[in-house]
C-alpha positions as semicolon CSV with decimal commas, in nm:
position;residue;x (nm);y (nm);z (nm)
1;M;10,041;-7,782;6,036
2;V;9,819;-7,673;6,265
3;P;9,977;-7,376;6,328
4;T;9,968;-7,273;6,010
5;L;9,608;-7,360;6,024
6;I;9,528;-7,148;6,267
7;V;9,688;-6,836;6,148
8;A;9,501;-6,968;5,799
9;V;9,136;-6,958;6,032
10;T;9,227;-6,670;6,187
11;L;9,320;-6,418;5,903
12;A;8,959;-6,570;5,715
13;L;8,796;-6,402;6,073
14;L;8,937;-6,130;6,069
15;Y;8,868;-6,064;5,679
16;W;8,558;-6,191;5,679
17;F;8,481;-6,014;5,939
18;P;8,603;-5,673;6,076
19;V;8,803;-5,572;5,826
20;R;8,488;-5,661;5,518
21;R;8,231;-5,499;5,777
22;W;8,476;-5,165;5,741
23;M;8,502;-5,204;5,338
24;A;8,163;-5,233;5,317
25;R;8,058;-4,919;5,456
26;W;8,425;-4,709;5,365
27;G;8,293;-4,342;5,441
28;A;7,901;-4,414;5,518
29;T;7,737;-4,252;5,783
30;S;7,445;-4,422;5,981
31;A;7,197;-4,193;5,749
32;D;7,408;-4,329;5,450
33;L;7,332;-4,696;5,550
34;N;6,987;-4,651;5,676
35;R;6,880;-4,395;5,350
36;V;6,621;-4,502;5,069
37;M;6,815;-4,442;4,753
38;A;6,618;-4,432;4,384
39;G;6,693;-4,818;4,314
40;D;6,712;-4,973;4,596
41;G;6,331;-5,159;4,464
42;L;6,561;-5,287;4,134
43;L;6,725;-5,560;4,378
44;A;6,526;-5,735;4,708
45;D;6,658;-5,944;4,923
46;P;6,804;-6,176;4,997
47;M;7,167;-6,048;4,907
48;T;7,494;-6,192;4,802
49;Y;7,639;-5,810;4,873
50;S;7,530;-5,505;4,971
51;G;7,786;-5,245;5,048
52;T;7,732;-4,872;5,062
53;M;8,045;-4,643;5,039
54;A;8,021;-4,210;5,007
55;V;8,225;-3,986;5,036
56;V;8,192;-3,584;5,154
57;V;8,281;-3,362;4,830
58;N;8,353;-2,952;4,896
59;A;8,149;-2,840;4,633
60;R;7,774;-2,850;4,576
61;P;7,559;-3,160;4,360
62;E;7,575;-2,932;4,043
63;H;7,947;-2,935;4,042
64;V;7,945;-3,356;4,094
65;W;7,671;-3,402;3,851
66;P;7,912;-3,417;3,487
67;W;8,177;-3,584;3,606
68;L;7,919;-3,884;3,702
69;V;7,690;-3,877;3,384
70;Q;7,996;-3,838;3,202
71;I;8,155;-4,193;3,328
72;G;8,188;-4,508;3,091
73;Y;8,437;-4,690;2,859
74;R;8,465;-4,426;2,577
75;R;8,297;-4,140;2,726
76;G;8,472;-3,957;3,050
77;G;8,626;-4,281;3,200
78;L;8,615;-4,371;3,558
79;Y;8,780;-4,170;3,778
80;S;8,969;-4,486;3,955
81;Y;9,313;-4,593;3,920
82;D;9,325;-4,582;3,528
83;W;9,617;-4,848;3,469
84;L;9,411;-5,095;3,660
85;D;9,140;-5,019;3,440
86;R;9,265;-5,030;3,109
87;L;9,476;-5,341;3,157
88;F;9,144;-5,526;3,270
89;G;9,049;-5,369;2,885
90;F;8,706;-5,118;3,088
91;L;8,884;-4,833;2,982
92;D;9,051;-4,772;2,684
93;R;9,260;-4,387;2,757
94;P;9,252;-4,213;3,126
95;S;9,010;-4,023;3,270
96;A;8,898;-3,723;3,194
97;T;9,025;-3,411;3,356
98;R;8,759;-3,212;3,225
99;I;8,331;-3,186;3,157
100;L;8,259;-3,367;2,781
101;P;7,972;-3,164;2,655
102;E;7,925;-3,477;2,412
103;F;7,817;-3,700;2,670
104;Q;7,623;-3,446;2,959
105;R;7,245;-3,568;2,740
106;L;7,193;-3,908;2,953
107;A;6,864;-4,096;2,942
108;V;6,721;-4,385;3,119
109;G;6,696;-4,634;2,887
110;D;7,082;-4,557;2,806
111;K;7,350;-4,798;2,811
112;I;7,714;-4,729;2,992
113;P;8,039;-4,937;2,827
114;L;8,276;-5,072;3,073
115;G;8,498;-5,219;2,785
116;R;8,461;-5,524;2,703
117;G;8,325;-5,595;2,973
118;P;7,862;-5,593;3,000
119;S;7,722;-5,227;2,917
120;W;7,517;-5,080;3,214
121;P;7,172;-4,971;3,110
122;V;7,060;-4,685;3,293
123;A;6,741;-4,778;3,488
124;V;6,700;-4,393;3,698
125;L;6,791;-4,099;3,627
126;E;6,735;-3,811;3,855
127;P;7,000;-3,516;3,743
128;G;7,183;-3,343;4,030
129;R;7,029;-3,596;4,235
130;A;7,058;-3,960;4,116
131;L;7,207;-4,231;3,901
132;V;7,149;-4,545;3,882
133;L;7,273;-4,880;3,660
134;D;7,114;-5,182;3,625
135;M;7,259;-5,462;3,529
136;R;6,977;-5,722;3,626
137;N;6,985;-6,086;3,445
138;L;7,377;-6,073;3,375
139;S;7,469;-6,455;3,325
140;G;7,424;-6,608;3,704
141;M;7,417;-6,256;3,920
142;D;7,173;-5,911;3,938
143;W;7,366;-5,654;3,965
144;V;7,243;-5,307;4,101
145;W;7,503;-5,033;4,188
146;Q;7,343;-4,664;4,246
147;F;7,508;-4,314;4,291
148;G;7,297;-4,098;4,485
149;L;7,404;-3,684;4,574
150;Y;7,337;-3,569;4,872
151;A;7,407;-3,166;4,967
152;I;7,512;-3,096;5,337
153;D;7,527;-2,780;5,247
154;D;7,544;-2,512;5,037
155;K;7,874;-2,635;4,965
156;R;7,918;-2,993;5,042
157;T;7,787;-3,318;4,911
158;Q;7,743;-3,643;5,003
159;V;7,786;-3,863;4,709
160;V;7,702;-4,228;4,828
161;S;7,756;-4,509;4,614
162;R;7,553;-4,868;4,658
163;S;7,570;-5,118;4,499
164;R;7,384;-5,454;4,595
165;V;7,461;-5,789;4,436
166;R;7,244;-6,121;4,458
167;A;7,427;-6,419;4,275
168;R;7,258;-6,663;4,070
169;S;7,539;-6,932;4,070
170;V;7,767;-7,122;4,285
171;F;8,030;-6,942;4,032
172;T;7,897;-6,644;4,063
173;W;7,859;-6,652;4,447
174;I;8,238;-6,736;4,408
175;M;8,373;-6,498;4,200
176;T;8,133;-6,181;4,356
177;F;8,349;-6,301;4,731
178;A;8,643;-6,287;4,547
179;I;8,654;-5,946;4,319
180;E;8,504;-5,762;4,644
181;P;8,826;-5,642;4,781
182;A;8,942;-5,514;4,423
183;G;8,584;-5,344;4,345
184;F;8,606;-5,204;4,748
185;L;8,955;-5,040;4,616
186;M;8,849;-4,960;4,233
187;T;8,505;-4,777;4,396
188;R;8,683;-4,580;4,637
189;R;8,991;-4,434;4,491
190;M;8,645;-4,339;4,217
191;L;8,460;-4,156;4,480
192;L;8,797;-4,021;4,495
193;G;8,875;-3,834;4,154
194;L;8,511;-3,793;4,116
195;K;8,610;-3,549;4,453
196;E;8,944;-3,426;4,295
197;R;8,803;-3,337;4,000
198;A;8,469;-3,160;4,128
199;E;8,594;-2,904;4,355
200;A;8,826;-2,841;4,173
201;L;8,537;-2,750;3,889
202;A;8,361;-2,577;4,208
203;A;8,756;-2,372;4,237
204;T;8,735;-2,209;3,913
205;S;8,383;-2,167;3,832
206;G;8,328;-1,982;4,160
207;A;7,967;-1,876;4,217
208;G;7,835;-1,867;3,859
209;S;7,690;-2,185;3,717
210;V;7,829;-2,486;3,607
211;R;7,878;-2,489;3,214
212;A;8,043;-2,792;2,986
213;A;8,430;-2,663;2,900
């Protein structure tokens, strides 16, 4: 009994400190962690969860933005693990592998659906720079999810995803921590999916401007 308890406590401590800390800042630089993003002011402290993840894309922001702006259910998808997204009802089809012209005109106030779950209202939209999704006042939870595109040079872009959550009930507090590992895996894969698609678009676009296919 005692050895089992010691192992359980050790694993819990390892997850809570080094592993959870690593997941909450995967790919992010010190600059990413400290930078002020467009939606930061929407959710003030204290927060149940705050995570900033990032990936370097070997393409310009103009090659990333068309993929980002079309995300969602019955839209471009989420570029993550499609089989999991479809299993849980977040998607009804594979994520897009081409730019969809009909979903390129996103505006503040529009809602991005995620399957059987609630839709995400667009709170901030800065074309080629920032997309902020505002899910405050969700039952028992406030959640702001935002993306920022930051040019590193004329060929590379830092794509940053930041999620901030404030639980307003014991149940949602527990659920927030319970789904963190899955959220990390799906968001990481989403960023890599954006990277793959943007780099492929950059390779086919050459020096010209991006056009919807």
